[in-house]
C-alpha positions as CSV (number, residue, x, y, z in Angstrom):
1,M,52.8,-163.0,5.7
2,A,53.5,-164.7,2.4
3,N,51.2,-167.6,1.4
4,I,52.4,-170.8,2.8
5,P,52.5,-173.8,0.4
6,K,50.0,-176.5,1.2
7,K,52.8,-179.2,1.4
8,V,54.5,-177.1,4.1
9,I,51.3,-176.8,6.1
10,D,50.7,-180.5,5.8
11,R,54.2,-181.1,7.1
12,F,53.6,-178.8,10.1
13,V,50.3,-180.6,10.9
14,K,51.9,-184.0,10.7
15,A,55.2,-183.3,12.5
16,V,54.3,-180.9,15.2
17,P,52.2,-183.3,17.3
18,K,54.9,-185.9,17.0
19,F,57.5,-183.6,18.5
20,Q,55.1,-182.3,21.1
21,K,54.9,-185.9,22.4
22,V,58.7,-186.2,22.1
23,L,59.3,-183.1,24.1
24,Q,56.9,-184.1,26.9
25,I,58.9,-187.4,27.3
26,A,62.2,-185.5,27.1
27,K,61.1,-183.0,29.7
28,D,59.8,-185.8,32.0
29,R,63.2,-187.5,31.7
30,D,65.1,-184.2,32.0
31,I,67.4,-185.1,29.1
32,N,70.8,-183.4,28.8
33,E,71.9,-180.7,26.4
34,S,73.5,-183.1,24.0
35,D,70.3,-185.1,23.6
36,T,68.3,-181.8,23.4
37,V,70.5,-180.8,20.4
38,S,69.7,-184.1,18.7
39,V,66.0,-183.5,19.2
40,L,66.4,-180.0,17.8
41,N,68.2,-181.4,14.8
42,D,65.2,-183.6,14.1
43,I,62.8,-180.7,14.5
44,F,64.7,-178.6,12.0
45,S,64.5,-181.6,9.6
46,E,61.0,-182.9,10.1
47,V,59.1,-179.7,11.0
48,F,61.1,-177.0,9.2
49,G,62.1,-179.0,6.2
50,Y,65.9,-178.8,6.2
51,D,68.1,-181.7,5.0
52,K,69.6,-183.2,8.1
53,Y,72.9,-184.1,6.5
54,L,73.4,-181.3,4.1
55,E,71.8,-178.2,5.6
56,I,72.0,-178.6,9.4
57,T,75.6,-178.3,10.6
58,S,76.6,-179.2,14.1
59,E,79.5,-177.9,16.1
60,L,80.2,-174.7,14.1
61,A,83.6,-173.3,15.2
62,I,83.5,-169.5,15.8
63,R,86.7,-168.0,17.2
64,G,87.6,-171.1,19.2
65,T,84.1,-171.7,20.6
66,Y,81.2,-173.8,19.3
67,C,77.7,-173.0,18.4
68,D,75.4,-176.0,18.6
69,L,73.6,-175.9,15.3
70,A,73.7,-173.8,12.1
71,I,71.3,-173.8,9.1
72,K,73.6,-173.5,6.0
73,I,72.3,-173.5,2.5
74,D,74.5,-173.0,-0.6
75,D,77.5,-172.1,1.7
76,K,75.4,-169.3,3.4
77,I,74.5,-169.5,7.1
78,H,70.9,-168.3,7.5
79,F,70.5,-169.2,11.2
80,L,72.7,-169.9,14.2
81,A,71.0,-171.9,16.9
82,E,72.2,-172.1,20.5
83,A,70.7,-174.9,22.5
84,K,70.2,-175.5,26.2
85,A,69.0,-178.6,28.0
86,V,65.2,-179.2,27.8
87,G,64.8,-178.6,31.5
88,M,66.9,-175.4,31.7
89,D,65.2,-172.0,31.7
90,L,66.5,-169.6,29.1
91,K,68.4,-166.7,30.8
92,E,70.0,-163.4,29.8
93,A,73.4,-165.0,29.9
94,H,72.2,-167.5,27.3
95,V,70.9,-164.7,25.1
96,K,74.2,-162.9,25.3
97,Q,76.0,-166.1,24.3
98,A,73.8,-166.6,21.3
99,I,74.1,-163.0,20.2
100,D,77.9,-163.1,20.6
101,Y,78.1,-166.1,18.3
102,G,76.0,-164.4,15.6
103,A,77.9,-161.1,15.9
104,N,81.3,-162.8,15.7
105,H,80.4,-164.6,12.6
106,G,78.3,-161.9,10.9
107,V,75.1,-163.9,11.0
108,Q,72.1,-161.6,11.6
109,W,69.5,-164.2,12.7
110,V,70.0,-166.3,15.9
111,I,67.8,-168.9,17.5
112,L,68.0,-169.7,21.3
113,S,66.0,-172.7,22.4
114,N,65.7,-175.5,24.9
115,A,63.4,-177.3,22.5
116,I,60.4,-176.3,24.6
117,E,60.8,-172.5,24.3
118,W,62.1,-170.9,21.1
119,R,63.3,-167.4,20.6
120,L,64.3,-165.8,17.3
121,Y,66.6,-162.7,17.5
122,R,67.8,-160.3,14.8
123,I,71.1,-158.7,15.4
124,R,71.7,-155.0,14.6
125,F,75.2,-154.5,13.5
126,E,75.8,-151.1,15.0
127,Q,78.1,-149.7,17.7
128,P,77.6,-151.2,20.2
129,I,76.0,-154.4,18.8
130,N,72.3,-154.6,19.6
131,F,69.5,-157.0,18.9
132,D,65.7,-157.4,18.8
133,L,63.6,-160.3,19.9
134,V,61.5,-160.9,16.7
135,V,59.3,-163.8,17.9
136,S,59.1,-166.3,20.8
137,F,56.9,-169.3,21.3
138,K,56.6,-172.5,23.2
139,F,56.5,-175.6,21.0
140,P,54.1,-177.6,23.2
141,E,51.5,-174.8,22.9
142,I,51.5,-174.7,19.1
143,N,48.3,-175.8,17.2
144,A,49.7,-176.5,13.7
145,R,46.2,-176.2,12.2
146,E,45.9,-172.5,13.2
147,E,47.1,-169.9,10.8
148,K,48.8,-167.7,13.4
149,Y,51.0,-170.7,14.4
150,Q,51.7,-171.7,10.9
151,D,53.0,-168.1,10.3
152,I,55.4,-168.5,13.2
153,L,56.7,-171.9,12.0
154,F,57.1,-170.6,8.5
155,L,59.5,-167.9,9.8
156,L,62.0,-170.7,10.6
157,S,61.3,-173.0,7.7
158,K,63.4,-173.7,4.6
159,E,60.6,-172.4,2.4
160,G,60.3,-169.3,4.4
161,I,64.0,-168.4,3.7
162,G,63.2,-168.4,0.0
163,K,60.4,-165.9,0.5
164,N,62.4,-163.8,3.0
165,V,59.5,-163.9,5.4
166,K,61.6,-163.2,8.5
167,E,62.6,-159.8,7.2
168,A,59.0,-158.9,6.4
169,H,57.9,-160.0,9.8
170,Y,60.8,-158.0,11.4
171,D,59.7,-154.9,9.6
172,K,56.1,-155.4,10.9
173,V,57.4,-155.9,14.5
174,Q,59.5,-152.7,14.2
175,S,56.5,-150.7,12.8
176,V,53.6,-152.0,14.8
177,N,54.5,-151.8,18.5
178,R,53.6,-149.7,21.5
179,Y,56.6,-147.4,21.2
180,V,55.9,-146.5,17.5
181,I,52.2,-146.1,18.2
182,G,52.9,-143.9,21.2
183,N,55.2,-141.6,19.2
184,L,52.7,-141.4,16.4
185,L,50.2,-140.2,18.9
186,L,52.6,-137.5,19.8
187,G,53.2,-136.5,16.2
188,E,51.9,-133.3,14.7
189,P,49.3,-134.9,12.4
190,V,47.6,-136.7,15.3
191,I,47.8,-133.8,17.7
192,T,46.3,-131.6,15.0
193,V,43.3,-134.0,14.6
194,L,42.9,-134.2,18.4
195,R,42.9,-130.4,18.6
196,R,40.3,-130.1,15.9
197,E,38.0,-132.7,17.6
198,L,38.4,-131.1,21.0
199,K,37.3,-127.8,19.6
200,R,34.3,-129.4,18.1
201,L,33.5,-131.3,21.3
202,A,33.8,-128.2,23.5
203,D,32.2,-125.8,21.1
204,G,35.2,-123.8,20.0
205,I,37.3,-124.0,23.2
206,K,40.7,-122.5,22.7
207,I,43.5,-125.0,23.2
208,E,47.0,-125.1,21.9
209,A,48.7,-128.1,20.3
210,G,51.4,-128.0,23.0
211,E,48.8,-128.5,25.7
212,I,47.4,-131.5,24.0
213,E,50.8,-133.0,23.5
214,N,51.7,-132.5,27.2
215,I,48.5,-134.3,28.3
216,V,49.0,-137.2,25.9
217,R,52.7,-137.5,27.0
218,S,52.1,-137.1,30.8
219,D,48.6,-138.5,31.4
220,V,47.6,-140.8,28.6
221,L,50.8,-142.7,27.7
222,K,52.8,-144.7,30.2
223,R,56.2,-143.3,31.0
224,E,58.1,-146.3,29.5
225,I,56.4,-145.6,26.1
226,V,58.0,-142.2,25.8
227,E,61.3,-142.6,27.7
228,G,64.1,-145.1,27.3
229,D,66.1,-146.7,24.5
230,Q,63.1,-148.3,22.8
231,A,61.1,-145.0,22.9
232,E,64.1,-143.2,21.4
233,I,64.4,-145.7,18.6
234,A,60.7,-145.4,17.9
235,A,60.8,-141.6,18.0
236,A,63.6,-141.5,15.5
237,R,61.7,-143.9,13.2
238,V,58.6,-141.8,13.4
239,N,60.5,-138.5,12.9
240,K,62.2,-139.8,9.8
241,F,58.9,-141.0,8.4
242,Y,57.3,-137.5,8.9
243,K,60.4,-135.9,7.2
244,K,60.0,-138.3,4.3
245,T,63.7,-139.3,4.6
246,V,63.4,-142.9,5.6
247,K,66.6,-144.8,5.0
248,R,66.8,-148.4,6.1
249,P,70.0,-149.8,7.5
250,P,71.9,-152.3,5.3
251,R,70.3,-155.7,5.6
252,K,73.5,-157.7,5.1
253,P,76.4,-157.5,7.6
254,A,80.0,-157.6,6.5
255,A,81.1,-161.0,5.2
256,G,82.2,-163.3,8.1
257,Q,85.4,-165.1,8.4
258,A,85.8,-168.7,7.2
259,V,84.7,-171.2,9.7
260,E,85.5,-174.8,10.5
261,T,82.7,-177.2,10.6
262,K,82.5,-180.6,12.1
263,E,79.7,-182.9,11.0
264,P,78.3,-185.1,13.8
265,E,78.3,-188.9,13.5
266,Q,74.8,-189.9,12.7
267,P,73.4,-192.4,15.3
268,T,71.8,-195.6,14.1
269,V,68.8,-194.7,16.3
270,S,68.2,-191.0,17.0
271,V,67.3,-189.5,20.4
272,T,63.9,-188.7,19.1
273,E,63.3,-192.4,18.1
274,K,64.6,-193.6,21.4
275,L,62.2,-191.3,23.3
276,L,59.3,-192.3,21.2
277,G,60.2,-196.0,21.3
278,S,60.4,-195.9,25.1
279,C,56.7,-195.2,25.3
280,G,55.8,-197.9,22.8
281,S,54.1,-195.6,20.3
282,E,54.9,-195.1,16.7
283,D,51.7,-193.8,15.2
284,Y,51.3,-190.0,15.2
285,K,48.6,-189.5,12.5
């Protein structure tokens, strides 16, 4: 991943522990969805670096329905975020809701979160609409001093948008997974190497490439690796690679329709401050 500026790492290290404490209090009190959205708003601001009043938009109207939060910079929406109450488990129906919001507005990146669990999806604008889970994490489990967690946080940060790190990470996820590796193992170059090594191992034993492929497919790999939608996608990717005709799909969806935005009234004391104030602690160094 791209090098993360020191000031961004310092922000992660300072802000993440604060919100881990906030989220523990919020979970203990089982706060509602509205208050969870307020906490998410603060996380986007203090952890991920967005301007709370200029770049985080609440109640984005999309075809008569409302998405909870949107990250909007220079009139371009980079993320839509669908929130659920902190005590609610994220379900498939919630995923569909979030994906529908993104698809209806032409926004490729969608976040689904209950503030504890975070999921980042990338929509594939094809027929029918499809999507990939790019990263998921639980905020209370983050160690902001560890590089692997800094990389995850950077995917959602304002500075990461400028470096386009989420697309680079998506390309890695699409290339380095069990389905692609399984299909590479079934590819002619690997089968040829296996055939050569088997002949050396067994002192010139006669074995055909097709026999090796059948063994790898049937006895070495799990069935789910070579069958199903994900396997077909991986096989197509590998085949295109071997044919030297890789053509990536367009990265930008068609321009979305104009949307109505409604800015929230900013409370004198935020939900985050109320939660922290309730435990009598203000020092999170």
